[in-house]
VOPAGU-2260 file (C-alpha; in pm, 1 decimal, decimal comma):
REM VOPAGU-2260
SITE   aa  ch    i         X         Y         Z
SITE  MET   A    0    1461,2    9555,3    -562,8
SITE  ARG   A    1    1651,7    9422,8    -865,4
SITE  SER   A    2    1877,1    9214,5    -637,3
SITE  VAL   A    3    1576,3    9050,6    -480,6
SITE  VAL   A    4    1439,5    8963,1    -822,2
SITE  ARG   A    5    1779,2    8824,3    -932,3
SITE  ASN   A    6    1798,1    8610,8    -616,8
SITE  ARG   A    7    1453,7    8472,3    -673,1
SITE  THR   A    8    1537,2    8395,5   -1035,8
SITE  PHE   A    9    1858,1    8222,4    -929,1
SITE  ILE   A   10    1673,8    8010,7    -670,0
SITE  GLY   A   11    1396,5    7929,3    -918,6
SITE  VAL   A   12    1651,1    7793,6   -1163,8
SITE  LEU   A   13    1885,5    7630,3    -912,1
SITE  LEU   A   14    1626,4    7431,3    -718,7
SITE  PRO   A   15    1487,8    7241,7   -1019,9
SITE  LEU   A   16    1845,4    7161,6   -1128,4
SITE  LEU   A   17    1926,5    7025,6    -783,8
SITE  LEU   A   18    1610,0    6816,3    -781,7
SITE  LEU   A   19    1694,4    6671,7   -1123,7
SITE  LEU   A   20    2045,9    6587,1   -1008,1
SITE  CYS   A   21    1912,0    6413,0    -694,7
SITE  MET   A   22    1657,3    6211,1    -892,3
SITE  GLY   A   23    1926,3    6104,7   -1137,1
SITE  ALA   A   24    2147,3    5986,4    -852,3
SITE  VAL   A   25    1859,0    5788,9    -699,8
SITE  LEU   A   26    1776,1    5626,0   -1033,0
SITE  ARG   A   27    2139,2    5533,3   -1093,0
SITE  ALA   A   28    2159,3    5383,7    -745,3
SITE  ALA   A   29    1840,8    5185,1    -804,9
SITE  GLU   A   30    1972,8    5056,2   -1136,0
SITE  GLY   A   31    2293,2    4953,0    -966,3
SITE  ALA   A   32    2098,0    4760,6    -698,7
SITE  SER   A   33    1882,6    4575,0    -955,0
SITE  PRO   A   34    2014,2    4231,0   -1044,8
SITE  THR   A   35    2146,2    4177,6   -1391,4
SITE  VAL   A   36    1982,4    3931,0   -1631,6
SITE  GLU   A   37    2255,1    3678,7   -1551,8
SITE  ALA   A   38    2194,0    3719,0   -1179,4
SITE  ARG   A   39    1822,1    3667,2   -1223,7
SITE  LEU   A   40    1879,6    3350,2   -1427,2
SITE  ALA   A   41    2113,9    3220,7   -1157,6
SITE  GLN   A   42    1846,1    3283,9    -894,3
SITE  LEU   A   43    1586,9    3094,4   -1099,9
SITE  GLU   A   44    1822,4    2799,7   -1152,9
SITE  ALA   A   45    1903,4    2784,3    -781,1
SITE  LYS   A   46    1533,1    2786,8    -698,4
SITE  ALA   A   47    1463,2    2506,7    -946,9
SITE  ALA   A   48    1748,3    2295,2    -807,0
SITE  ALA   A   49    1640,6    2340,6    -445,4
SITE  PRO   A   50    1429,1    2058,9    -292,8
SITE  PRO   A   51    1056,5    2140,3    -310,4
SITE  GLY   A   52     882,1    2234,9       8,1
SITE  ILE   A   53     561,9    2095,2     149,3
SITE  ASN   A   54     271,5    2104,0     -93,5
SITE  SER   A   55     -53,5    2143,0      98,9
SITE  GLY   A   56    -255,3    1964,7    -171,8
SITE  ASP   A   57     -23,9    1663,4    -174,4
SITE  ASN   A   58     -23,4    1653,6     203,9
SITE  ALA   A   59    -403,5    1668,9     224,1
SITE  TRP   A   60    -440,5    1388,7     -30,6
SITE  LEU   A   61    -190,7    1160,8     143,1
SITE  LEU   A   62    -351,0    1215,2     484,9
SITE  ALA   A   63    -692,7    1139,9     335,4
SITE  SER   A   64    -548,8     830,1     167,4
SITE  ALA   A   65    -403,9     711,1     499,3
SITE  ALA   A   66    -749,5     740,7     654,3
SITE  LEU   A   67    -902,6     548,3     361,2
SITE  VAL   A   68    -650,9     264,6     399,5
SITE  LEU   A   69    -720,7     244,6     773,3
SITE  MET   A   70   -1092,1     227,3     688,1
SITE  MET   A   71   -1015,1     -82,4     483,8
SITE  THR   A   72    -923,3    -261,0     806,3
SITE  ALA   A   73   -1190,3    -108,3    1028,1
SITE  PRO   A   74   -1467,9    -135,6     939,9
SITE  GLY   A   75   -1400,3    -280,3     590,4
SITE  LEU   A   76   -1215,1    -605,6     655,8
SITE  ILE   A   77   -1377,7    -643,0     997,2
SITE  LEU   A   78   -1724,5    -654,2     840,8
SITE  PHE   A   79   -1617,4    -859,0     538,6
SITE  TYR   A   80   -1448,4   -1132,9     741,1
SITE  GLY   A   81   -1695,9   -1110,5    1029,3
SITE  GLY   A   82   -1990,9   -1183,8     802,5
SITE  LEU   A   83   -1822,9   -1482,1     638,1
SITE  VAL   A   84   -1774,5   -1693,0     952,3
SITE  ARG   A   85   -2029,3   -1872,7    1168,7
SITE  ARG   A   86   -2214,8   -1667,2    1429,1
SITE  LYS   A   87   -2025,7   -1824,2    1720,2
SITE  ASN   A   88   -1699,1   -1685,9    1580,3
SITE  VAL   A   89   -1795,1   -1340,9    1452,9
SITE  LEU   A   90   -1655,6   -1130,1    1740,0
SITE  GLY   A   91   -1331,5   -1323,4    1760,4
SITE  THR   A   92   -1282,3   -1286,3    1385,1
SITE  MET   A   93   -1345,9    -913,1    1407,0
SITE  MET   A   94   -1103,3    -891,5    1696,7
SITE  HIS   A   95    -830,1   -1039,9    1477,7
SITE  SER   A   96    -831,1    -725,8    1263,6
SITE  LEU   A   97    -913,9    -480,6    1541,6
SITE  VAL   A   98    -627,7    -581,2    1770,3
SITE  LEU   A   99    -372,1    -538,3    1491,8
SITE  MET   A  100    -458,3    -170,3    1464,5
SITE  GLY   A  101    -310,4    -130,6    1811,6
SITE  LEU   A  102     -35,4    -393,7    1802,6
SITE  VAL   A  103     119,6    -301,9    1467,9
SITE  SER   A  104      98,8      70,7    1543,6
SITE  VAL   A  105     309,2      25,8    1857,0
SITE  LEU   A  106     563,6    -192,2    1674,5
SITE  TRP   A  107     578,5      66,9    1396,3
SITE  VAL   A  108     671,6     341,2    1641,4
SITE  LEU   A  109     931,5     127,4    1816,7
SITE  PHE   A  110    1121,8     -12,5    1518,5
SITE  GLY   A  111     888,0    -100,4    1230,7
SITE  TYR   A  112     914,4     221,5    1031,7
SITE  SER   A  113    1288,0     220,4    1077,3
SITE  MET   A  114    1320,7    -138,5     954,1
SITE  ALA   A  115    1105,1     -63,0     650,0
SITE  PHE   A  116    1223,4     284,4     548,1
SITE  GLY   A  117    1535,1     361,2     748,4
SITE  GLU   A  118    1890,4     345,6     617,4
SITE  GLY   A  119    2022,0      -9,2     603,7
SITE  ASN   A  120    2130,5    -275,3     358,1
SITE  ALA   A  121    1951,1    -424,3      57,9
SITE  PHE   A  122    1726,1    -640,9     274,2
SITE  CYS   A  123    1639,1    -446,0     589,3
SITE  GLY   A  124    1666,1    -102,6     743,9
SITE  ASN   A  125    1842,6     -41,7    1074,7
SITE  PRO   A  126    1574,8     -75,6    1349,1
SITE  PHE   A  127    1747,6     192,6    1559,5
SITE  THR   A  128    1771,8     466,3    1294,8
SITE  HIS   A  129    1421,8     593,5    1367,3
SITE  PHE   A  130    1365,5     423,4    1703,6
SITE  LEU   A  131    1054,7     579,9    1858,9
SITE  LEU   A  132    1025,8     772,3    1529,1
SITE  ARG   A  133    1331,8     979,5    1607,0
SITE  GLY   A  134    1395,3    1223,0    1322,1
SITE  VAL   A  135    1056,0    1164,7    1159,9
SITE  GLY   A  136     895,2    1506,8    1170,5
SITE  MET   A  137     763,3    1785,3     950,7
SITE  ALA   A  138    1058,4    1799,3     710,6
SITE  PRO   A  139    1003,5    1601,1     388,0
SITE  ASN   A  140    1216,3    1297,2     307,0
SITE  ALA   A  141    1331,9    1350,9     -50,3
SITE  ASP   A  142    1398,2     979,1     -99,7
SITE  TYR   A  143    1030,5     890,8     -55,8
SITE  ALA   A  144     783,5    1181,1     -67,6
SITE  PRO   A  145     955,0    1518,7    -122,1
SITE  THR   A  146     639,3    1733,5    -104,9
SITE  VAL   A  147     486,5    1612,9     222,8
SITE  PRO   A  148     614,7    1587,8     582,0
SITE  GLU   A  149     789,8    1258,8     648,6
SITE  GLN   A  150     544,6    1206,5     932,1
SITE  THR   A  151     260,4    1203,5     677,6
SITE  PHE   A  152     444,9     944,7     469,3
SITE  MET   A  153     508,2     741,8     784,9
SITE  LEU   A  154     136,9     740,0     874,5
SITE  PHE   A  155      35,5     637,2     523,4
SITE  GLN   A  156     275,6     342,0     522,7
SITE  LEU   A  157     161,9     238,7     871,3
SITE  MET   A  158    -186,7     165,3     739,1
SITE  PHE   A  159     -40,3     -84,8     492,3
SITE  ALA   A  160     147,0    -254,3     774,5
SITE  ILE   A  161    -179,7    -289,3     968,6
SITE  ILE   A  162    -397,8    -444,0     698,4
SITE  THR   A  163    -141,4    -690,4     561,6
SITE  PRO   A  164    -128,1    -930,7     860,3
SITE  ALA   A  165    -502,8    -879,8     909,3
SITE  LEU   A  166    -555,2   -1047,3     569,8
SITE  ILE   A  167    -381,8   -1361,9     698,7
SITE  SER   A  168    -639,0   -1395,4     976,3
SITE  GLY   A  169    -892,1   -1512,6     718,1
SITE  ALA   A  170    -701,1   -1838,2     674,7
SITE  VAL   A  171    -691,6   -1923,1    1046,5
SITE  ALA   A  172   -1045,5   -1808,0    1122,6
SITE  GLU   A  173   -1247,7   -2012,2    1373,5
SITE  ARG   A  174    -961,1   -2220,4    1510,5
SITE  MET   A  175    -653,8   -2023,1    1625,1
SITE  LYS   A  176    -589,7   -1951,0    1990,8
SITE  PHE   A  177    -587,3   -1576,4    2057,2
SITE  SER   A  178    -261,7   -1566,7    2257,4
SITE  ALA   A  179     -88,9   -1764,5    1981,9
SITE  TYR   A  180    -236,6   -1525,2    1725,2
SITE  LEU   A  181     -84,2   -1223,3    1899,4
SITE  LEU   A  182     259,2   -1381,8    1924,1
SITE  PHE   A  183     248,7   -1504,7    1565,4
SITE  MET   A  184     148,9   -1164,9    1427,6
SITE  THR   A  185     414,7    -983,8    1629,5
SITE  LEU   A  186     684,0   -1208,9    1486,2
SITE  TRP   A  187     538,0   -1208,7    1135,4
SITE  VAL   A  188     526,8    -832,6    1083,6
SITE  THR   A  189     875,0    -800,1    1236,5
SITE  LEU   A  190    1043,5   -1075,7    1040,0
SITE  VAL   A  191     843,6   -1074,8     715,4
SITE  TYR   A  192     654,7    -752,2     649,5
SITE  PHE   A  193     904,6    -490,6     766,0
SITE  PRO   A  194    1204,0    -639,9     578,1
SITE  LEU   A  195     997,1    -706,9     265,4
SITE  ALA   A  196     869,5    -348,3     260,8
SITE  HIS   A  197    1231,2    -230,4     272,6
SITE  MET   A  198    1336,6    -464,6      -9,1
SITE  VAL   A  199    1064,2    -340,9    -243,9
SITE  TRP   A  200    1009,0      24,3    -141,5
SITE  GLY   A  201    1296,3     120,3      87,9
SITE  LYS   A  202    1601,9     320,6     -13,3
SITE  GLY   A  203    1862,4      77,1    -142,8
SITE  GLY   A  204    1618,4    -217,0    -135,4
SITE  VAL   A  205    1713,6    -509,9    -355,7
SITE  PHE   A  206    1386,5    -496,4    -554,7
SITE  ASN   A  207    1334,6    -119,3    -551,4
SITE  TRP   A  208    1329,4     -13,7    -917,5
SITE  ALA   A  209    1352,0     355,6    -825,5
SITE  SER   A  210    1650,3     321,6    -591,1
SITE  SER   A  211    2012,9     378,5    -681,0
SITE  GLY   A  212    2180,2      63,9    -805,4
SITE  CYS   A  213    1854,4     -84,9    -935,3
SITE  ARG   A  214    1963,9    -441,0    -854,4
SITE  VAL   A  215    1649,8    -634,6    -950,5
SITE  PRO   A  216    1397,8    -373,9   -1070,3
SITE  VAL   A  217    1054,4    -503,6    -970,4
SITE  LEU   A  218     747,1    -292,1   -1044,4
SITE  ASP   A  219     513,3    -303,9    -745,4
SITE  PHE   A  220     316,6      18,3    -718,0
SITE  ALA   A  221     108,5     -45,0    -405,8
SITE  GLY   A  222     185,7    -386,0    -259,5
SITE  GLY   A  223     149,6    -689,0    -486,2
SITE  THR   A  224     449,5    -856,2    -325,6
SITE  VAL   A  225     469,5    -668,7       3,2
SITE  VAL   A  226     101,2    -696,8      93,7
SITE  HIS   A  227     -93,4    -954,8    -104,5
SITE  ILE   A  228     150,4   -1227,5    -209,2
SITE  SER   A  229     323,3   -1226,2     128,8
SITE  SER   A  230      -5,2   -1251,6     318,9
SITE  GLY   A  231    -162,1   -1494,2      71,2
SITE  VAL   A  232     125,4   -1743,7      78,9
SITE  SER   A  233     155,9   -1708,5     457,1
SITE  ALA   A  234    -216,8   -1774,9     486,4
SITE  LEU   A  235    -179,1   -2097,1     289,1
SITE  VAL   A  236     107,6   -2212,3     511,7
SITE  CYS   A  237    -100,1   -2132,8     821,2
SITE  ALA   A  238    -393,9   -2333,8     686,9
SITE  LEU   A  239    -173,0   -2633,0     607,4
SITE  VAL   A  240      11,5   -2630,9     940,3
SITE  MET   A  241    -300,4   -2582,2    1155,5
SITE  GLY   A  242    -518,6   -2826,7     968,0
SITE  LYS   A  243    -886,7   -2815,2     883,8
SITE  ARG   A  244   -1168,6   -2685,2    1100,3
SITE  LEU   A  245   -1367,4   -2949,9    1284,9
SITE  GLY   A  246   -1620,8   -3094,9    1043,9
SITE  TYR   A  247   -1466,5   -2945,8     729,0
SITE  PRO   A  248   -1561,2   -3025,8     453,8
SITE  ARG   A  249   -1832,2   -3268,7     564,0
SITE  GLU   A  250   -2044,0   -3015,4     749,4
SITE  PRO   A  251   -2181,5   -2706,2     576,4
SITE  MET   A  252   -2023,4   -2384,9     704,6
SITE  PRO   A  253   -2211,3   -2102,5     529,2
SITE  PRO   A  254   -2152,6   -1735,0     611,8
SITE  HIS   A  255   -2371,6   -1625,9     901,0
SITE  ASN   A  256   -2443,4   -1276,4     759,5
SITE  VAL   A  257   -2376,8   -1198,2     393,7
SITE  VAL   A  258   -2514,2    -844,9     441,2
SITE  LEU   A  259   -2221,8    -763,2     672,3
SITE  SER   A  260   -1977,4    -900,1     417,6
SITE  ILE   A  261   -2121,6    -702,1     126,9
SITE  THR   A  262   -2109,6    -384,8     335,6
SITE  GLY   A  263   -1745,8    -459,4     413,5
SITE  VAL   A  264   -1664,3    -514,2      46,1
SITE  GLY   A  265   -1812,0    -174,8     -39,6
SITE  LEU   A  266   -1589,9      -9,8     218,7
SITE  LEU   A  267   -1289,1    -202,9      89,4
SITE  TRP   A  268   -1353,3     -80,9    -264,9
SITE  VAL   A  269   -1375,0     282,0    -156,9
SITE  GLY   A  270   -1073,2     249,5      73,1
SITE  TRP   A  271    -870,6      90,3    -204,4
SITE  PHE   A  272    -860,1     423,5    -387,2
SITE  GLY   A  273    -648,3     552,2     -99,5
SITE  PHE   A  274    -445,2     231,5    -110,8
SITE  ASN   A  275    -354,2     257,4    -480,0
SITE  ALA   A  276    -402,9     620,9    -582,3
SITE  GLY   A  277    -245,0     735,4    -255,9
SITE  SER   A  278      68,0     540,6    -348,8
SITE  ALA   A  279     143,0     809,1    -607,6
SITE  LEU   A  280     242,8    1010,4    -296,9
SITE  ASN   A  281     111,3    1331,0    -452,2
SITE  ALA   A  282    -213,4    1469,7    -589,5
SITE  GLY   A  283     -99,9    1477,1    -953,1
SITE  GLY   A  284    -191,3    1292,2   -1269,0
SITE  LEU   A  285     -41,2     959,9   -1158,4
SITE  ALA   A  286    -287,3     946,8    -867,5
SITE  THR   A  287    -572,4     996,9   -1113,7
SITE  SER   A  288    -441,8     720,0   -1338,3
SITE  ALA   A  289    -404,5     475,7   -1048,6
SITE  PHE   A  290    -752,8     567,0    -921,8
SITE  ALA   A  291    -905,3     492,2   -1263,8
SITE  ALA   A  292    -715,6     165,3   -1309,0
SITE  THR   A  293    -828,0      49,3    -963,9
SITE  HIS   A  294   -1194,4     115,3   -1031,6
SITE  PHE   A  295   -1213,5     -41,8   -1375,6
SITE  SER   A  296   -1020,6    -353,5   -1275,9
SITE  ALA   A  297   -1256,8    -417,7    -983,5
SITE  SER   A  298   -1557,1    -363,5   -1210,0
SITE  ALA   A  299   -1432,8    -608,1   -1472,9
SITE  ALA   A  300   -1335,3    -871,3   -1215,5
SITE  ALA   A  301   -1678,0    -862,1   -1048,6
SITE  LEU   A  302   -1845,1    -930,2   -1384,4
SITE  SER   A  303   -1589,6   -1195,7   -1477,3
SITE  TRP   A  304   -1634,0   -1389,5   -1150,0
SITE  ALA   A  305   -2013,5   -1362,8   -1167,9
SITE  LEU   A  306   -2014,3   -1489,5   -1527,4
SITE  CYS   A  307   -1793,1   -1786,8   -1439,4
SITE  GLU   A  308   -2022,4   -1875,5   -1149,1
SITE  TRP   A  309   -2333,0   -1829,6   -1362,7
SITE  MET   A  310   -2196,4   -2063,9   -1629,7
SITE  GLN   A  311   -2090,1   -2331,2   -1378,2
SITE  LYS   A  312   -2371,2   -2317,5   -1121,3
SITE  GLY   A  313   -2657,6   -2167,2   -1315,5
SITE  LYS   A  314   -2688,2   -1863,8   -1085,7
SITE  PRO   A  315   -2453,3   -1575,4   -1005,1
SITE  SER   A  316   -2433,0   -1519,0    -629,0
SITE  VAL   A  317   -2405,6   -1180,6    -461,6
SITE  LEU   A  318   -2113,3   -1301,0    -252,4
SITE  GLY   A  319   -1945,2   -1427,3    -567,6
SITE  ALA   A  320   -1966,8   -1085,8    -735,7
SITE  ALA   A  321   -1829,3    -926,8    -418,1
SITE  SER   A  322   -1542,5   -1175,0    -409,8
SITE  GLY   A  323   -1469,0   -1089,1    -771,2
SITE  MET   A  324   -1445,5    -721,3    -677,7
SITE  VAL   A  325   -1186,9    -797,9    -410,7
SITE  ALA   A  326    -996,0   -1018,3    -655,2
SITE  GLY   A  327    -985,8    -735,6    -908,9
SITE  LEU   A  328    -864,4    -490,4    -647,0
SITE  ALA   A  329    -590,5    -722,4    -521,7
SITE  THR   A  330    -476,9    -804,0    -875,5
SITE  ILE   A  331    -453,4    -444,0    -998,6
SITE  THR   A  332    -268,9    -324,4    -686,3
SITE  PRO   A  333      87,9    -379,7    -812,8
SITE  ALA   A  334      -2,2    -255,8   -1162,4
SITE  SER   A  335    -225,6      41,9   -1079,8
SITE  GLY   A  336      39,5     309,6   -1129,8
SITE  PHE   A  337     187,2     159,6   -1446,4
SITE  VAL   A  338     -97,3      54,0   -1679,4
SITE  SER   A  339    -364,7     216,9   -1893,0
SITE  ILE   A  340    -740,6     179,4   -1844,7
SITE  PRO   A  341    -776,4     -84,2   -2122,2
SITE  SER   A  342    -495,8    -283,8   -1959,8
SITE  ALA   A  343    -668,2    -250,0   -1622,0
SITE  LEU   A  344    -989,3    -392,0   -1771,9
SITE  LEU   A  345    -792,5    -686,5   -1911,1
SITE  ILE   A  346    -626,1    -746,7   -1574,1
SITE  GLY   A  347    -965,1    -737,5   -1400,0
SITE  LEU   A  348   -1124,8    -984,0   -1643,1
SITE  ALA   A  349    -835,1   -1224,4   -1593,6
SITE  ALA   A  350    -845,4   -1177,4   -1215,2
SITE  GLY   A  351   -1211,4   -1275,8   -1184,0
SITE  ALA   A  352   -1167,7   -1596,0   -1384,0
SITE  VAL   A  353    -836,0   -1704,2   -1231,3
SITE  CYS   A  354    -933,7   -1636,8    -870,2
SITE  TYR   A  355   -1273,3   -1804,0    -913,8
SITE  THR   A  356   -1100,8   -2114,0   -1046,6
SITE  ALA   A  357    -853,4   -2111,9    -758,0
SITE  VAL   A  358   -1127,1   -2085,0    -495,4
SITE  THR   A  359   -1359,6   -2345,4    -646,7
SITE  LYS   A  360   -1123,8   -2593,4    -814,0
SITE  LEU   A  361    -773,4   -2562,0    -672,2
SITE  LYS   A  362    -890,2   -2553,5    -311,7
SITE  SER   A  363   -1108,1   -2863,6    -345,4
SITE  ARG   A  364    -842,0   -3043,5    -549,2
SITE  PHE   A  365    -576,3   -3014,0    -277,9
SITE  GLY   A  366    -816,1   -3013,7      17,8
SITE  TYR   A  367    -665,3   -2732,0     225,3
SITE  ASP   A  368    -893,2   -2527,4     451,5
SITE  ASP   A  369    -815,4   -2163,7     376,9
SITE  SER   A  370   -1128,9   -2050,9     559,5
SITE  LEU   A  371   -1187,7   -1718,9     380,6
SITE  ASP   A  372    -984,8   -1782,4      62,2
SITE  VAL   A  373    -694,2   -1550,8     131,7
SITE  PHE   A  374    -454,1   -1747,1     -87,1
SITE  GLY   A  375    -692,5   -1791,1    -379,5
SITE  VAL   A  376    -794,0   -1424,3    -392,9
SITE  HIS   A  377    -498,9   -1225,2    -260,1
SITE  GLY   A  378    -202,8   -1456,8    -312,6
SITE  LEU   A  379    -281,1   -1582,8    -662,3
SITE  GLY   A  380    -460,0   -1263,4    -764,2
SITE  SER   A  381    -160,9   -1040,8    -697,0
SITE  THR   A  382      74,4   -1297,7    -849,6
SITE  LEU   A  383    -126,4   -1261,3   -1169,4
SITE  GLY   A  384    -113,7    -882,0   -1140,1
SITE  MET   A  385     261,9    -878,4   -1081,6
SITE  LEU   A  386     324,0   -1084,8   -1395,0
SITE  MET   A  387      77,9    -894,5   -1613,6
SITE  VAL   A  388     232,3    -558,6   -1524,1
SITE  GLY   A  389     560,4    -702,4   -1649,6
SITE  LEU   A  390     399,8    -721,0   -1992,7
SITE  LEU   A  391     165,4    -420,4   -1981,2
SITE  ALA   A  392     359,2    -147,2   -1797,1
SITE  SER   A  393     363,3     173,1   -2000,6
SITE  GLY   A  394     608,2     462,5   -1995,1
SITE  GLN   A  395     325,8     687,0   -2113,7
SITE  ILE   A  396     134,7     620,3   -1792,4
SITE  ASN   A  397     436,7     645,8   -1563,0
SITE  ASP   A  398     727,6     814,7   -1738,8
SITE  ALA   A  399     961,1     742,4   -1445,8
SITE  ILE   A  400     997,2     377,9   -1551,4
SITE  ALA   A  401    1152,4     494,5   -1878,4
SITE  SER   A  402    1441,4     684,7   -1724,6
SITE  THR   A  403    1485,7     622,0   -1350,6
SITE  CYS   A  404    1649,3     279,4   -1339,5
SITE  LYS   A  405    2022,2     289,9   -1415,8
SITE  ILE   A  406    2255,7      -9,7   -1419,4
SITE  ASP   A  407    2628,8      56,5   -1465,6
SITE  GLY   A  408    2542,0     413,2   -1558,5
SITE  GLN   A  409    2311,5     306,2   -1840,2
SITE  VAL   A  410    1938,1     382,3   -1835,9
SITE  VAL   A  411    1730,4      62,9   -1837,7
SITE  PRO   A  412    1368,3     116,4   -1947,0
SITE  LEU   A  413    1121,3     -94,2   -1749,8
SITE  ALA   A  414     822,0     -84,1   -1985,3
SITE  GLY   A  415     636,7    -407,7   -2050,6
SITE  GLY   A  416     829,6    -686,5   -2222,4
SITE  ILE   A  417    1001,7   -1018,8   -2163,6
SITE  ALA   A  418    1290,8    -861,6   -1973,4
SITE  GLN   A  419    1061,4    -693,0   -1723,4
SITE  LEU   A  420     841,5   -1002,9   -1698,0
SITE  LEU   A  421    1149,4   -1195,1   -1581,0
SITE  ASN   A  422    1222,4    -925,8   -1320,6
SITE  GLN   A  423     865,4    -953,6   -1195,1
SITE  LEU   A  424     892,6   -1331,7   -1179,4
SITE  LYS   A  425    1205,7   -1304,8    -965,7
SITE  GLY   A  426    1024,2   -1078,1    -721,5
SITE  VAL   A  427     723,6   -1309,7    -703,6
SITE  VAL   A  428     928,7   -1627,3    -649,5
SITE  PHE   A  429    1143,9   -1465,8    -382,3
SITE  THR   A  430     840,5   -1328,4    -196,8
SITE  MET   A  431     664,7   -1665,2    -200,9
SITE  ALA   A  432     972,4   -1851,6     -79,2
SITE  PHE   A  433    1065,7   -1594,4     183,7
SITE  ALA   A  434     716,0   -1545,2     327,1
SITE  GLY   A  435     630,9   -1915,3     313,2
SITE  ALA   A  436     950,2   -2036,1     481,6
SITE  ALA   A  437     945,7   -1762,3     746,0
SITE  THR   A  438     580,4   -1828,8     827,7
SITE  PHE   A  439     644,9   -2200,7     873,1
SITE  VAL   A  440     935,2   -2134,4    1110,7
SITE  ILE   A  441     736,1   -1875,9    1307,7
SITE  LEU   A  442     438,5   -2111,0    1347,6
SITE  LYS   A  443     662,4   -2386,7    1481,1
SITE  ALA   A  444     832,2   -2145,1    1719,4
SITE  VAL   A  445     498,4   -2016,8    1850,1
SITE  ASN   A  446     367,0   -2369,5    1892,8
SITE  SER   A  447     668,0   -2451,6    2107,0
SITE  VAL   A  448     572,7   -2168,2    2340,5
SITE  THR   A  449     194,1   -2193,7    2341,1
SITE  ARG   A  450     -60,5   -2414,4    2171,2
SITE  LEU   A  451    -148,7   -2279,8    1825,1
SITE  ARG   A  452    -493,5   -2424,9    1794,8
SITE  LEU   A  453    -799,2   -2422,0    2015,4
SITE  THR   A  454    -890,7   -2741,0    2193,1
SITE  GLU   A  455   -1176,5   -2940,4    2040,6
SITE  GLU   A  456   -1408,8   -2819,0    2314,8
SITE  GLN   A  457   -1311,9   -2454,1    2262,6
SITE  GLU   A  458   -1357,1   -2481,3    1887,8
SITE  THR   A  459   -1698,5   -2636,5    1932,5
SITE  ILE   A  460   -1807,1   -2355,2    2165,1
SITE  GLY   A  461   -1661,8   -2094,8    1932,9
SITE  ILE   A  462   -1386,3   -1837,8    1973,6
SITE  ASP   A  463   -1625,4   -1564,7    2091,6
SITE  LEU   A  464   -1702,1   -1739,2    2419,3
SITE  SER   A  465   -1388,4   -1948,4    2461,7
SITE  GLN   A  466   -1137,3   -1668,0    2389,5
SITE  HIS   A  467   -1323,3   -1346,8    2473,4
SITE  GLY   A  468   -1607,0   -1446,4    2704,9
SITE  GLU   A  469   -1879,8   -1273,8    2505,0
SITE  SER   A  470   -2133,0   -1336,0    2232,7
SITE  ALA   A  471   -2220,7   -1125,1    1930,8
SITE  TYR   A  472   -2592,3   -1201,5    1953,9
SITE  ASN   A  473   -2774,1   -1230,0    2285,1
SITE  ASP   A  474   -3131,0   -1280,0    2164,7
């Protein structure tokens, strides 16, 4: 009996000791498996150094912005331009923008994106790098938009490529042969837009302030040179080469439907938020700043244009205020991601006055027939914006301009001042010369293949019937 009790006592003491020993071994093993403080710091540093993955918020914003920019072409520009021409030309004018949505998209897939954003030299990307969008998939491209799929970035940039040549169509409205228009636009986006986009925004581009080397650092947030100056100067060259519309300026040629145009301007204003704020390429504070600058510049320019018209003609027109809005939007485009709200108001006020003067005085002084004032509003407006951002750019709004550009290993701040104004001037002069000369050569080449202009009979009938065999109004 005593032996049984001793055995039980022994077991009662031994078992708890064994359990304690086992738990101690487990705890020591767990401690040994836990990373040290140094190891944890190394893990955190490695995670911080790794390229960021896809951010769903950034991706959603950029996709929405791409849709907004496409809306600027259809229905925005389609309605704006369509309402400004005579009723016999409304469908043909709308077709000018509509057809580019298909044509430029196909060219973009074939070689356009590659020429604009593929690896290449300082002036153009290799058209075969991303032929048929090879290699453009769900993985981000750290050189452009590191938090969204490259395919999202590609789609966003495509919408810019579509609307830019569509702007030019306003200068050749009511008199260009449709087959010549298609050939001209194919050559223009290939030889002018794609290379210029690479120069200003592409990796290694000669004017790309954020690219390594920083050759000629030009601040162009959303397309002052690439979109508006290139199209505006090309529009002027087209108007000069093709000549005036029959009866201009002797016969009155008022817009056939201002309501359509005002509706289009409203859609342009809304779409422009995608154009400018989307160019931040993420959904952060810079997008908010660009959004605000865009809105307040357009507001100030509309008032400025209307006031100028009121003082000169005694009445402010609705179409004039709408034109001022577009002028303010075009002018703030290159500056939208670099300037404060007060600076944006100043840019808008200047835009309304300068563009109004260009449309009413400069145009009549030199007698060119830029049908829908592409040069006066977009060309000169964005030239003004490009130069003003050279003086008003702020490192507090976009801190990247204070530290990104390096020349010979030294950081070169790009905030507003005389030095940056000179850089901006170089970009403007080059864009004007390049786009103007290339457009002239392309027009002559197209004219050698097919007649540029409608015959007198076709122009009298109108492009709707003569080029497309239909009429907008059948009442």
